N, C-alpha and C positions, 0 to 999 in steps of 0.2 A: 466606247461604254463601257463593254465586261472589263479592258482594260483599268481605265479610270477609276472604279468602282471594286478592283480587286477582286473579281469574279475569280472562281478556279476554271480555268480553259477547259478541263474536264468535265466540270458539270453546265456548264453551259454553253463553250466552242461556237463556234460561227454555225453548225446546223441546227443551237436548239434542242437537243434532244430532251432535256431534263426538265429545263424553260425555260421559260418565251418570255419574249420583250413586256409581257405585262406584268409579269412577276418584278422587274429589275426596281421598279418607284416603290410597289409595296415594298421591299424589303428596305429599300430608302427611305422611305416613310417611316415606318416600324420605329426605324432606327432612331434614327434623325427627327421626329416629329414634323419634318418636313411637309407641305403637299406640292411633289414633283411632280412632272408626268416625261412618260418614255421618252417622246420630244424634245424636252428639252431636257433628258441624259445624254439623249444621243449627236445634243448641241454642245454640250460639255467635252463630249468625246470629238467630235471634228475641232474642236480649240483646241482641245492637244495633239492630235496628227497638225495641223496648219503650225504649232507654234513647234513644234518639233520639225517639222519642214522647214519654217523661216530659219530655227537655229542654224540648221545642216548649214543651208545656202549662205548663210550670214558666215561660216566657215569653210566654205568656198569649196561644197558639193554640190554636185550637178546633177542633171536625170543619169548621167552614164554611170555613175553610184547606185545609182536603184537596180542594181540588178543580186541575180540570186549563185550561188556560187557552181561553176561548173558543172561539176557533177549530177547536178540532176537536169542536165542536160545529154546525159548519156542512156541512153536506151535499156530498160530493165531488162533484168532475165529470171526468168522462169516465172511458174505460175500464170495465171491470168489476164495478167500484167506485161508476160515476156514479150520483151520489145517495142512497147510502148515507151516514146519520152516526149519531152517539153523544147519545142523547139524554139533556138533563143528569138526567133521570127515572132511566135506565137506570143512566149514574152516581151518582144518591145510592143507589139496593137493591145496587147494584155495590160501592157503600163499607157499604150494611148486612153486607150475608153477609161479607167484606174483615174490619169488627171481628168478629164473630160470631166468625168461624175463628181470629181473631189473640187472641182469650179479651181486646178491649174491650168499651169500654162503646160503645151503638150512638146515646145519645142526647149523648156528648160526645166519642167517638172517642178516648179517652183508656184505658190500659190499665186492666183491675182489678187492684187488687190483689195478690190469688189468683195471677192469671197472672203475675204478678216473684215471687212468692214460688214459685213452681214454677218458674223458669227461675234459684232462686238469689237474685235482685238486689231483694228485696222492701225492703228498706232506699231505696230510689226513690223508693216510693209517697208518703214524707211528702213531696215533694215534687208531687204534685200536687194537694194541699192549698193551698197558696202562692199 
């Protein structure tokens, strides 16, 4: 949602430190005159992510392409985080969880057609088969 609204991640971020989710519709409504809700904005964000995933699938990207740089698997050095690292197995576990929560196939990493239908973009499922 924050990416779709072009909100700065330094202000909004994943932890909602400066602003909470309920602030987003207040800003959108004030600027546009709409009467939108947090849920509607979240759905718009979900459409964006799912369409990006469909586009990538159409272009030949697979679950194997959803990866972080190898450097992020190396242990940190110094400070309180010394020696900590995220293993590739932990990343794969996290991907499985993310895919399930997103309504995506764990094997392929692609959205299920039912998920696309829920979001009102069922027409995009045809690109998953190409």
